[in-house]
C-alpha positions in Angstrom: 52.2 130.3 43.1 52.4 126.6 43.6 56.2 126.8 43.6 56.1 129.6 46.2 53.8 127.5 48.4 56.1 124.5 48.1 59.2 126.6 49.1 57.3 128.0 52.1 56.3 124.5 53.1 59.9 123.3 52.8 61.1 126.2 54.9 58.6 125.6 57.6 59.5 121.9 57.7 63.2 122.7 58.0 62.5 125.2 60.8 60.4 122.5 62.6 63.2 119.9 62.2 65.7 122.3 63.7 63.4 123.1 66.6 62.9 119.4 67.2 66.6 118.8 67.2 67.2 121.6 69.7 64.4 120.3 71.9 66.0 116.9 72.0 68.9 118.2 74.1 69.0 118.8 77.9 66.8 121.9 77.7 63.8 119.8 76.7 63.9 117.6 79.8 61.3 117.9 82.5 61.7 116.6 86.0 59.3 115.4 88.6 58.3 117.4 91.7 58.4 120.6 89.6 62.2 120.7 89.7 63.5 123.5 87.4 67.1 124.4 86.8 68.7 127.6 85.5 71.3 125.9 83.3 72.0 122.6 81.7 74.6 121.0 79.4 74.8 117.8 77.5 78.0 116.1 78.7 80.3 114.8 76.0 80.5 111.3 77.3 78.2 108.4 78.4 75.0 110.0 76.8 74.5 112.1 80.0 73.5 115.6 81.0 73.9 117.9 83.9 71.3 120.4 85.1 71.9 123.0 87.8 71.1 126.2 89.6 73.8 128.0 91.6 73.0 130.4 94.3 76.1 132.6 94.6 75.0 134.3 97.9 74.7 131.0 99.8 77.2 129.0 97.6 74.6 126.3 97.1 74.5 124.1 94.1 71.2 122.4 93.1 71.7 119.7 90.5 70.3 116.9 88.5 72.4 114.4 86.7 70.8 112.2 84.0 72.4 109.2 82.4 71.5 105.6 81.3 73.2 103.0 83.5 75.6 100.5 81.8 73.2 97.7 82.7 69.6 97.1 83.8 70.8 96.7 87.4 73.5 99.4 87.2 74.2 102.7 88.7 75.1 106.4 87.8 77.2 108.9 89.6 78.3 112.5 89.6 81.1 113.9 91.7 83.3 116.9 92.4 87.0 116.2 92.9 88.6 119.1 94.8 92.0 117.5 94.9 92.5 116.4 91.3 91.0 115.4 88.0 90.6 111.6 88.3 88.6 109.2 90.4 90.6 109.3 93.6 89.5 112.1 95.8 86.0 112.3 94.2 83.2 113.5 96.5 80.5 111.4 94.9 76.8 111.2 94.6 75.8 107.7 93.4 72.3 106.5 92.5 71.2 102.9 92.1 68.3 100.6 93.0 68.5 99.6 96.7 68.2 96.0 98.0 64.5 96.8 98.7 63.9 97.7 95.1 63.6 101.4 95.6 65.8 103.9 93.9 68.1 105.7 96.3 71.2 107.9 96.4 74.3 107.6 98.5 77.4 109.7 99.2 80.9 108.3 98.9 84.4 109.7 99.3 86.5 107.8 96.8 89.9 107.0 98.4 90.9 103.9 96.4 90.0 102.0 93.3 87.5 99.2 93.6 84.0 98.8 95.0 82.8 102.0 96.7 81.7 102.3 100.3 79.1 104.7 101.5 80.4 107.5 103.7 80.3 111.3 104.3 81.8 113.7 101.8 83.4 117.1 102.2 80.3 119.0 101.0 77.1 119.3 103.0 74.3 117.7 101.0 70.5 117.8 101.2 67.4 117.0 99.2 68.9 113.9 97.7 66.6 111.8 95.6 66.8 109.4 92.6 64.5 107.9 90.1 64.6 105.7 87.0 62.3 105.6 84.0 62.7 105.5 80.2 66.0 103.6 80.4 67.8 106.5 82.3 68.5 107.2 85.9 68.3 110.7 87.5 69.9 111.8 90.7 69.0 115.1 92.5 70.8 116.9 95.3 71.8 120.1 96.8 75.4 120.7 97.7 76.9 123.4 99.9 80.2 124.5 98.3 83.0 126.6 99.7 82.5 130.3 99.2 83.9 131.5 95.9 84.0 128.0 94.3 82.3 128.7 91.0 84.5 126.3 89.0 84.6 122.6 89.9 86.3 119.6 88.6 83.5 117.2 87.8 83.6 113.5 87.2 80.6 111.5 86.1 80.3 107.7 85.6 78.0 104.8 85.0 78.2 101.1 86.0 76.5 97.9 85.1 76.2 96.0 88.4 75.3 96.4 92.1 76.0 93.5 94.4 74.5 93.3 97.8 73.9 97.0 97.8 77.5 97.8 96.7 78.1 99.4 93.2 80.8 97.4 91.4 83.6 98.7 89.1 82.7 100.5 85.9 84.2 99.7 82.5 87.5 101.1 81.5 86.6 102.1 78.0 87.7 105.5 76.6 84.1 106.8 77.2 84.5 106.0 80.9 88.1 107.2 81.3 87.3 110.5 79.6 84.1 111.4 81.5 85.6 114.3 83.5 86.4 117.9 83.1 86.1 121.5 84.4 82.7 123.0 84.9 82.1 126.7 85.2 78.9 127.1 87.3 78.4 130.8 86.3 79.2 130.7 82.6 77.7 127.2 82.1 80.8 126.0 80.1 82.8 122.8 80.4 86.2 121.7 79.3 85.9 117.9 78.9 88.8 115.7 80.2 90.7 118.8 81.2 92.1 117.5 84.5 92.5 113.8 84.1 95.1 113.2 81.5 98.2 114.6 83.2 97.6 113.0 86.6 97.0 109.6 85.1 100.1 110.0 82.9 102.1 110.8 85.9 100.9 107.6 87.6 102.0 105.6 84.6 105.4 107.3 84.6 105.7 106.6 88.4 104.8 103.0 87.9 107.1 102.4 84.9 110.1 104.0 86.6 109.7 102.0 89.7 109.0 98.7 87.9 112.2 99.1 85.8 114.3 100.1 88.8 113.2 98.0 91.8 111.7 95.2 89.8 114.2 94.6 87.0 117.5 96.5 87.1 118.4 95.9 90.8 117.7 92.1 90.6 119.8 91.9 87.4 122.6 93.7 89.2 122.4 91.2 92.0 122.7 88.3 89.6 126.0 89.8 88.3 127.4 90.1 91.8 126.4 86.6 93.0 127.1 84.5 89.9 129.6 86.1 87.6 132.3 86.4 90.3 132.3 82.6 90.5 134.1 82.6 87.1 137.7 83.8 87.7 137.9 85.2 84.2 135.0 87.5 84.9 137.0 89.3 87.7 136.8 92.4 88.0 134.2 92.8 85.2 131.4 91.4 87.4 132.1 94.2 89.9 131.8 97.0 87.4 128.7 95.4 85.9 127.1 95.1 89.3 127.9 98.6 90.4 126.8 100.1 87.1 123.5 98.3 87.1 122.8 99.2 90.7 123.6 102.9 90.3 121.5 103.1 87.1 118.7 101.3 88.9 119.0 103.6 91.9 118.9 106.7 89.7 115.8 105.5 87.9 114.3 104.6 91.3 114.9 108.2 92.5 112.9 109.4 89.6 110.1 107.1 90.4 110.2 108.1 94.1 110.2 111.8 93.1 107.1 111.3 90.9 105.5 109.6 93.8 106.1 112.6 96.0 104.5 114.8 93.4 101.4 112.6 93.1 101.1 112.5 96.9 101.3 116.3 97.2 98.5 116.6 94.6 96.2 114.2 96.4 96.0 115.6 99.9 94.4 113.2 102.4 94.6 110.2 100.0 97.3 107.8 101.0 98.3 104.2 100.2 100.0 103.6 103.5 101.6 100.3 102.8 102.8 101.3 99.3 104.1 104.6 100.6 105.9 103.1 103.6 107.6 100.4 101.5 108.7 103.1 99.1 110.2 105.2 101.8 112.0 102.2 103.2 113.3 101.3 99.7 114.6 104.7 99.0 116.3 104.9 102.5 117.9 101.4 102.3 119.1 101.9 98.7 120.6 105.3 99.5 122.5 103.7 102.4 123.6 100.8 100.1 124.9 103.1 97.4 126.7 105.3 100.0 128.3 102.3 101.6 130.3 101.7 98.5 132.5 104.6 99.6 133.1 102.9 102.9 133.9 99.4 101.5 136.9 97.9 103.4 139.7 96.1 101.5 139.4 92.3 101.1 141.9 91.6 103.9 140.5 94.2 106.3 139.2 92.7 109.6 135.8 94.4 109.2 135.3 93.2 105.6 133.3 90.1 106.8 130.8 92.3 108.7 130.5 94.7 105.8 129.7 91.8 103.5 127.0 90.5 105.8 125.4 94.0 106.0 125.7 94.6 102.2 124.2 91.2 101.3 121.4 91.5 103.8 120.3 95.0 102.8 120.7 94.1 99.1 118.3 91.1 99.2 115.9 93.1 101.4 115.7 95.8 98.8 115.1 93.4 96.0 112.3 91.6 97.9 110.6 94.8 99.0 111.0 96.3 95.5 109.2 93.5 93.8 106.4 93.5 96.5 105.9 97.2 96.1 105.7 97.0 92.3 102.8 94.5 92.7 101.2 97.0 95.2 101.6 99.8 92.6 100.0 97.7 89.8 97.1 97.0 92.1 96.6 100.6 92.9 96.8 101.7 89.2 94.1 99.1 88.5 95.4 98.8 84.9 94.8 96.0 82.5 95.7 92.6 84.1 98.0 91.8 81.3 100.7 94.2 82.6 100.7 92.3 85.9 101.1 89.1 84.0 104.0 90.6 82.0 105.8 91.6 85.2 105.2 88.1 86.6 106.7 86.6 83.5 109.8 88.9 83.8 110.3 87.9 87.5 109.9 84.2 86.6 112.5 84.5 83.9 114.9 86.2 86.3 114.2 83.6 88.9 114.8 80.8 86.4 118.1 82.3 85.4 119.1 82.6 89.0 118.1 79.0 89.7 120.1 77.8 86.7 123.2 79.9 87.7 122.9 78.8 91.3 123.2 75.1 90.2 126.1 75.9 87.9 127.8 77.9 90.7 127.6 75.1 93.2 128.9 72.6 90.6 131.9 74.9 89.9 132.5 75.5 93.6 132.3 71.8 94.5 134.6 70.8 91.6 137.1 73.5 92.5 137.2 72.4 96.1 137.7 68.8 95.0 140.6 69.9 92.7 142.2 72.0 95.4 141.9 69.1 97.9 143.5 66.6 95.4 146.3 69.0 94.7 146.9 69.5 98.4 146.9 65.8 99.0 149.3 65.1 96.1 151.7 67.8 97.4 151.8 66.3 100.9 152.4 62.8 99.5 155.3 63.9 97.3 157.0 65.8 100.1 156.7 62.7 102.4 158.4 60.4 99.8 161.2 62.9 99.4 161.8 63.0 103.2 161.8 59.2 103.4 164.4 59.0 100.6 166.6 61.6 102.3 166.4 59.7 105.5 
């Protein structure tokens, strides 16, 4: 009998522990002002949860997002991204303590990486409020969605600092980078990180192709053309090295340009104007430059001088614009600063090689001119002596 009682007590304890574990999830949370939501889900990143009710008839989403900020003076945010799966394009609700010390909530349309700026979003919002207690922040809002939008690409995030009323950048740890996914408002299911991997991978591919093309291969090809042809033994090898390097660089650049078009088409309304315009100019100038090889006059042609002036001017312009645009792209990607440092080191190495070869080239040219002048002078003196003897 005692054994039976002990087993019953153990069973009740296990059931109680299971119930407590279940209650510790999002369903156990209670909100102020008698806010109640039809569904909730514990999000897989940043110790956060989302609570919502969706009115299909009016396409209205009522939500509460709960998460601990990354610092005592931090912020939390929840967003819908109708154009992609990453940060750019997010229609964001962001909660933080205002300069007057009161919790507040702002809206922001994320169009670039960096500190966010308050502004209107695509969805009509109402009943916005925020509060903080027990180490977590809660933001509340209603959003009017387009009719039939029952699946949304959600992005949530937390930050550690707010400066002068402006939320600062969040961390770039795996937890932060993977806090996104697809949310089914009807079924109440999510697929974490479903939309963010491919777009970001495409951005990296775009950046790598363009850095290799405009930032490395084309400058190396220019070094071949300017300095190797000074050595008579390198003719015509310098020409084939130059052409090969430039054509390969151009082909890689076309790949980078194409991935840029794809990224642009998937991010409607989000443009990096300067980066885009430089990219278009580079592609156009480089296409003309490669095509001009077919129209290159012979060395003794009367138009060869003008062709050389054009070819050199466009070539140097492409190299300068290419390097500038690679730095613009690195800034847009907002990746680890070490990659920018690596690219700077590569450019400095190429610049150092160019400076060394420039000095060597001028030494060779000056010496060659001196030798030619001496030979010319010796030849004229010898002929003069012969003429005097004959006379």
